[in-house]
C-alpha positions in Angstrom: 104.8 107.2 21.8 103.6 109.3 24.7 102.1 112.8 23.2 102.4 114.2 26.4 104.0 117.7 26.3 106.0 117.1 29.7 107.4 113.6 28.4 108.5 116.0 25.6 110.3 117.9 28.0 111.3 114.9 30.4 113.9 114.0 27.6 115.5 117.1 27.1 116.0 117.3 31.2 119.9 117.5 32.1 120.8 114.3 34.0 121.8 114.6 37.4 121.4 117.6 40.0 123.9 119.7 38.8 122.7 121.8 36.2 119.6 124.6 37.7 116.9 125.4 36.1 115.8 128.2 37.8 117.9 130.6 39.8 116.3 133.7 41.1 118.7 136.1 42.4 118.6 136.1 46.1 116.5 133.7 46.5 116.5 129.7 45.8 118.3 128.0 42.9 115.4 125.1 41.4 117.3 122.1 40.1 115.7 119.8 37.3 115.2 117.2 39.9 112.9 119.2 42.1 110.9 120.6 39.5 110.6 117.0 38.8 110.3 116.1 42.1 107.2 119.0 43.3 105.3 118.5 40.0 104.6 115.2 40.7 103.6 115.2 43.8 101.1 118.5 42.9 99.4 116.0 40.5 99.0 113.3 43.0 97.2 116.5 45.2 95.5 116.9 41.9 93.9 113.8 41.5 93.4 113.2 45.5 90.7 116.7 45.4 89.0 115.1 42.3 90.6 116.0 39.2 90.3 113.6 36.3 91.8 114.2 32.6 90.5 116.4 30.7 89.5 118.4 34.0 90.5 121.9 34.0 92.1 123.5 36.9 92.1 127.3 36.6 95.5 129.8 38.0 95.4 132.9 39.0 98.6 133.9 41.2 101.4 135.8 41.6 104.1 134.6 39.8 106.2 131.7 41.7 108.3 129.0 40.2 105.9 127.1 42.6 103.5 128.0 39.8 105.7 126.5 36.7 105.3 122.8 38.7 101.3 123.5 39.0 101.8 123.9 35.0 103.8 121.0 34.7 101.5 118.7 37.0 98.8 119.5 35.2 100.2 118.5 31.6 101.7 115.2 33.7 97.9 114.1 34.6 96.0 115.0 31.3 94.4 118.4 32.6 93.8 121.5 31.3 95.6 124.6 32.3 94.0 127.6 32.7 96.5 130.7 33.4 94.7 133.9 34.2 95.5 137.5 34.2 97.0 138.5 37.9 94.6 141.9 36.8 91.0 140.6 36.2 88.9 141.8 38.6 85.4 140.0 40.0 83.2 140.0 36.7 85.9 139.0 34.7 86.9 135.9 36.8 83.0 135.1 37.2 82.7 135.2 33.7 86.1 132.7 33.5 85.0 130.7 35.9 81.4 130.0 34.4 82.4 129.5 31.1 85.5 126.6 31.5 84.0 125.6 34.6 87.5 124.4 36.8 87.6 121.7 38.5 90.5 122.9 40.6 91.0 126.6 41.2 94.5 128.1 42.8 94.7 131.9 43.3 97.0 134.2 46.0 95.9 134.4 48.7 94.5 138.0 48.7 92.2 136.4 46.5 90.9 133.6 48.1 87.5 135.4 49.4 86.6 136.5 46.2 87.2 133.2 44.5 85.6 130.8 47.0 82.8 133.1 46.7 83.0 133.2 42.7 82.5 129.7 42.6 80.6 127.3 44.8 81.7 124.0 42.7 85.4 124.2 41.8 87.8 123.1 44.9 89.4 126.4 46.0 93.5 126.8 46.7 95.7 129.1 47.4 99.4 128.1 45.8 101.1 127.6 49.7 97.4 125.4 50.4 98.1 123.4 47.2 102.1 123.0 47.8 101.0 121.8 51.8 98.5 119.1 50.7 101.5 117.8 48.0 104.4 118.1 50.7 103.8 114.9 51.7 103.4 112.7 48.4 105.0 111.1 46.0 107.7 112.7 44.1 107.3 110.5 41.7 103.9 110.6 39.0 103.7 108.4 36.2 102.6 110.8 33.2 99.4 110.3 31.6 99.2 109.2 28.1 97.8 111.8 26.1 96.9 112.2 21.9 99.0 114.6 20.4 95.4 116.4 19.8 94.2 116.3 23.6 93.6 119.8 25.2 96.9 120.6 27.4 95.5 124.5 28.2 93.0 126.7 27.1 94.0 130.5 27.0 91.5 133.7 26.9 92.1 136.1 24.3 91.7 139.8 25.9 88.0 140.4 24.9 89.1 144.2 23.7 85.9 143.8 21.6 83.1 141.5 22.3 83.0 138.3 24.7 86.1 136.8 25.5 86.9 133.6 23.6 89.0 130.6 24.9 91.6 129.4 22.8 92.0 125.2 23.7 95.8 124.5 23.0 97.0 121.1 22.8 100.0 119.0 23.2 100.6 119.0 19.3 100.6 122.7 19.2 102.5 123.7 22.3 105.2 120.6 21.3 105.4 122.2 17.6 105.8 125.4 18.4 108.7 124.9 21.2 110.5 122.6 19.2 110.7 125.5 16.2 111.7 128.0 18.5 114.3 126.2 19.9 116.3 125.3 16.7 114.9 128.9 14.6 117.0 130.7 17.8 119.9 128.2 18.8 118.7 127.2 22.4 121.7 125.0 23.6 121.5 123.4 27.0 124.4 126.3 27.8 122.0 129.0 27.5 120.8 131.4 30.1 117.5 132.9 29.7 116.7 136.4 31.6 113.2 135.9 32.3 111.4 139.0 33.3 107.7 138.4 32.1 104.5 137.6 33.5 103.6 134.0 33.1 99.8 133.7 32.2 100.1 134.5 28.7 101.9 132.7 25.4 105.1 135.1 25.5 106.1 134.5 29.6 104.9 130.9 30.1 105.2 129.3 26.4 107.9 131.0 24.2 110.5 132.0 27.1 110.2 128.5 29.6 109.2 126.1 27.1 112.8 126.7 25.2 114.3 126.6 28.3 112.5 123.4 29.3 113.1 122.5 25.9 116.8 122.5 25.5 117.6 122.1 29.2 118.8 125.2 29.8 117.8 127.7 32.6 116.7 130.8 33.5 117.5 134.0 36.0 114.2 134.8 36.9 112.4 137.9 38.0 109.4 138.3 39.7 108.7 141.3 37.2 110.3 143.5 35.0 112.8 146.4 36.8 115.2 148.3 34.2 118.0 149.1 36.7 117.5 144.6 37.9 117.9 143.6 34.6 120.9 146.1 33.5 122.5 144.3 36.7 122.1 140.7 35.9 122.3 141.4 31.6 126.2 139.6 32.2 125.3 136.5 33.8 122.5 136.2 30.9 122.8 135.0 27.6 119.0 135.7 26.1 116.7 138.4 27.1 112.8 138.0 25.9 110.6 140.8 26.3 108.2 142.9 25.5 108.8 146.4 23.5 108.5 148.7 26.6 111.3 146.5 28.1 113.3 148.0 25.6 112.0 151.6 25.9 113.1 151.3 29.9 116.3 149.9 29.4 117.4 152.6 26.7 116.1 155.0 29.7 118.0 153.2 32.1 122.0 155.2 32.9 123.5 152.4 34.1 122.6 150.2 30.3 125.2 149.9 28.2 127.5 148.1 25.6 129.9 146.1 28.2 125.9 145.1 30.3 125.5 143.3 27.0 128.3 141.2 26.2 127.1 138.2 27.5 123.7 138.3 25.7 123.6 136.4 22.1 120.3 137.2 22.0 117.1 140.1 22.4 114.1 139.1 21.7 110.7 141.2 21.1 107.3 140.6 20.7 103.8 140.7 21.9 103.8 144.1 20.6 105.2 146.3 17.4 108.5 147.5 18.4 108.6 151.0 17.2 111.7 151.5 14.4 113.4 153.9 16.5 113.3 151.5 19.3 115.2 149.1 17.0 117.6 151.8 15.9 118.8 152.9 19.0 118.9 149.8 20.8 121.6 148.4 18.4 123.3 151.5 18.6 123.4 151.6 22.2 123.7 147.9 23.1 125.7 147.1 19.5 122.5 143.9 19.6 119.9 144.3 16.6 116.5 142.6 18.4 115.1 140.1 17.0 111.4 140.9 16.3 108.7 138.2 15.9 105.2 137.6 15.6 102.6 135.5 16.9 98.9 135.4 18.8 97.3 133.6 21.9 95.7 130.3 19.2 98.8 130.1 17.4 101.6 130.5 19.3 104.7 132.5 17.0 104.2 132.5 13.8 107.3 134.2 12.2 110.7 135.2 13.2 113.7 137.1 12.2 116.1 135.0 11.7 119.5 133.8 14.2 122.0 134.5 11.2 121.1 137.3 8.9 119.5 140.5 8.8 117.2 141.2 10.9 115.3 143.9 9.8 113.6 146.6 12.3 109.9 147.4 11.4 109.3 143.5 10.4 108.8 140.0 12.0 110.3 137.7 9.7 109.7 135.1 7.7 107.7 132.2 8.7 109.0 129.1 11.4 109.6 126.2 9.7 106.0 123.9 8.9 104.1 127.0 8.8 102.2 128.6 5.8 101.8 131.9 5.9 99.9 133.8 3.1 98.2 137.2 2.8 95.3 137.4 0.3 92.5 139.8 -0.5 89.2 140.9 -0.2 88.7 137.5 -2.4 91.0 135.5 -1.4 93.7 135.8 -3.7 97.0 135.7 -2.7 98.6 139.5 -2.7 102.1 139.8 -4.3 104.8 141.7 -2.5 104.4 144.9 -1.1 100.7 144.6 -1.1 98.6 145.1 1.9 96.2 142.3 2.8 94.6 139.9 5.3 97.1 137.6 6.8 96.2 133.5 7.6 98.0 130.6 8.6 97.8 126.7 8.3 100.3 124.7 10.6 101.1 122.4 13.4 100.7 124.9 15.6 97.2 126.4 15.1 94.9 125.9 17.9 91.9 123.5 18.2 89.5 126.6 18.1 87.3 128.1 20.7 86.2 126.6 24.0 82.5 126.1 23.8 82.3 128.8 20.2 82.2 126.0 17.6 80.2 128.6 15.5 83.2 131.1 16.4 85.8 128.6 15.2 83.9 128.0 12.0 83.7 131.6 11.2 87.7 132.0 12.2 88.6 129.5 8.9 88.6 129.6 5.7 87.1 127.1 3.0 90.8 125.6 2.9 91.5 125.3 6.5 93.7 128.7 7.3 93.2 130.0 10.5 92.2 134.0 9.6 94.8 136.2 12.0 92.4 139.2 12.1 96.1 140.9 11.5 96.9 143.3 8.2 100.0 142.5 6.3 102.4 142.7 3.6 105.5 140.6 2.1 108.7 143.2 2.0 109.3 143.0 -1.9 112.7 145.0 -1.3 115.9 145.5 0.6 117.5 142.8 3.2 113.6 142.2 4.0 113.1 140.9 1.1 110.2 138.0 1.6 109.9 139.2 5.4 106.7 140.0 7.1 105.5 143.6 7.9 102.7 143.8 9.7 100.4 146.8 9.3 97.5 146.5 11.8 94.6 144.7 12.9 91.6 144.6 10.3 89.2 145.4 13.0 90.9 148.4 13.2 91.5 149.8 9.5 89.6 153.2 9.2 87.3 153.1 6.2 86.4 156.7 5.2 84.8 157.9 2.1 85.0 154.3 0.7 88.8 154.7 1.4 91.2 151.8 3.6 93.4 154.1 5.9 96.0 151.0 7.5 97.2 153.0 10.8 100.4 151.9 10.8 101.6 153.8 7.8 100.2 157.2 9.6 101.5 156.2 12.5 105.1 155.5 11.6 105.5 158.9 10.1 104.1 160.7 13.0 106.6 158.8 15.1 109.2 159.8 13.5 108.8 163.7 13.6 111.0 165.6 16.3 109.8 165.1 19.6 107.0 162.3 19.5 107.0 159.3 22.0 104.5 157.4 20.3 101.6 157.1 18.7 98.1 156.0 17.3 95.7 156.2 14.6 92.2 155.5 15.0 88.8 155.4 13.5 86.0 158.3 14.9 82.8 158.8 13.5 81.9 161.1 11.1 78.4 162.6 9.6 80.1 163.1 5.7 82.9 160.2 5.5 81.3 157.6 8.0 84.5 157.5 10.0 87.3 160.4 10.1 91.0 158.9 10.9 92.3 160.6 13.9 95.4 160.0 15.7 96.5 160.3 19.7 99.9 161.2 20.3 102.3 161.2 23.2 104.8 163.7 23.5 108.0 163.8 24.5 108.7 166.0 27.6 110.0 169.8 26.7 107.8 169.1 23.1 105.6 172.1 21.8 104.2 170.3 19.0 100.4 171.2 17.6 97.4 169.5 15.9 98.5 172.1 13.2 101.8 170.9 13.0 101.4 167.7 12.9 98.7 167.9 10.2 101.1 170.0 7.9 104.0 168.2 8.4 101.4 164.8 7.3 100.3 166.5 4.5 103.5 167.4 1.8 103.7 163.2 2.6 100.4 161.5 2.2 96.9 161.9 0.3 94.7 164.1 1.4 92.2 161.3 2.5 94.9 160.0 4.8 95.9 162.6 7.1 94.2 162.9 10.5 91.5 165.3 10.7 91.7 165.7 14.1 95.0 165.3 16.8 94.8 164.5 20.2 97.8 165.1 22.8 97.8 162.2 25.9 100.4 161.3 28.9 100.1 158.3 28.1 98.5 155.4 25.7 96.0 153.3 27.2 97.8 149.4 26.9 97.0 145.7 28.4 98.9 143.3 30.4 100.6 142.0 27.0 101.5 146.3 26.3 99.5 146.4 23.0 97.7 149.9 22.6 94.4 149.7 23.3 92.1 150.5 20.9 88.8 150.4 21.2 89.7 152.5 24.4 91.1 155.3 22.7 88.3 155.0 20.3 85.2 155.0 23.3 87.7 157.9 25.5 88.0 160.2 21.9 84.9 159.2 19.8 83.1 161.7 21.3 84.9 164.4 20.7 85.3 164.2 16.9 
C-alpha cells in the first residue's frame, strides 16, 4: 500500500461535494473536491518548475486555504514541505534557504524582493503566481508512491539557543500521530474545528488540519485569533484548539459566556504550559475542562489528557497509544512517581533526525533508541491524575545554584498563585558565589503593588532557602516566541547583567 500521507487523507475524504472542508467566515466555502483539484494542479505546476521527489519546497506565506492545497500538492508529488514562520526576517531566511536548498520558494507578494535577492538558485514564486500557473493544469494527479520513512516535511526548531535545526518528519511520523489523535480525541465527520492557529508549525498545520482531514470533518478558518470573533463563532463549532494565550484572551472578553460554548465538545490547549489558574477560571466560566496535551516539533503529540476521564490542570496526561514515554535520572535509571527526571520517548511519531546534522542527531538519542526531549518532568503519584505526566521545565532552564538543582516550574507555580500576579518566569543569573542565583521576572495585574520584598517574604515560609529568588524584577510582559512559549534565554540576556 502507498504510504504517501496524502493517500491516507484521500481515503477519509467524504464522497461527493456535499461536505465542506473549510469555511471562511464572510468568505468562500471550500469543498473536499475543490481542495483535491487545486492540490493536483499545484502538484503539476511544481513538477513543471523542475521539482523531483525529495526536493524541498519552502513556504513563507500568510494563512490562506491555498497554502493547505500547496502542502497537499507537495505530499502528492513526493516533495518535502518546508513551512517558515511569517515573522522570519532576512538573516533568518538566508540561513534556512542556505541549509535546506529548496528547489522552489513560495512567498507573500510583499516578500518577493527580499526572497529573490536571497536565493538565486531556487524558483521563487508568490502564492498568487503559483495558483495562476496551476489554473490551466489538470485537476487530477497520480499521487507518487512513498515509503513510510520517506520525508514529508522539514520543520526548523525555534533556535532560541544555538543554530536552528531542521527536524525531518516522515510520512509514517505524520500518519501515525494524526490517526492517534483522531482516535484519542474522538473526531468524527460531524465535527467542526475552529481553526485560528498559524499554519507554519506542528500545532496549526499538522495537529489541527490532520484531525480534520483524517476524519472527513470541516473547519471554520480564521486568518488569526481575535477573541470577539472567536466568541461569535463558537456556537458553530464543536472543537477548538489553541495556545494558552487564546484562552486567557477569551476570559478577558466580556461576551465570552457559558451559553456560547453549548455546542463545543472539546477545548484543546498546547504549545506552551497552561497556568492552573487559567484552567480553573475557564472551567468555572465555560463549564469545560480544557484538554492539555504535550508535543514537540520533533515528535508531534506525545501525551494527552483523556477525552473521557479526569483532565488535571498542570498535567499533560498519559502517553498516546504506541508511544513509550519514560522519565530517567542522571544515570539513565527510570524514576518512580513523584521523582523528577528527564523525559525520553520512542514511537512511530519520533522524527528521522536533524537535517544534515548526523552528529547532533546521534547526541539526541540514547543507546537503546529513545529520543531525549530535553524536557524535565515527573509522573504524578496521587489523585485523579495519578500516572499523568507533569512537566517541570526544559533541562536547559534548570538552575544549578551552589551545586543544588532548582526547577523553575515549582517556584513559578507558587508565584503565580500570589494575589495580583499575572504570570512569572524563574531563571538563573550569574552569581560569583553560587555560580547561578535564582531570579524571578513577574508581570503584575493592573493595580497590583506587589514588591520584591513581598515575593521573597511569601516564598521563604514555603520553600527551601536556596530556591527563594535572590532577585525579583517586574516587567510589563514576558517575551514569547511565535508559539507563545516564554523565551527564557531572552530574559537571561536582559536581566543577567543586572544581577
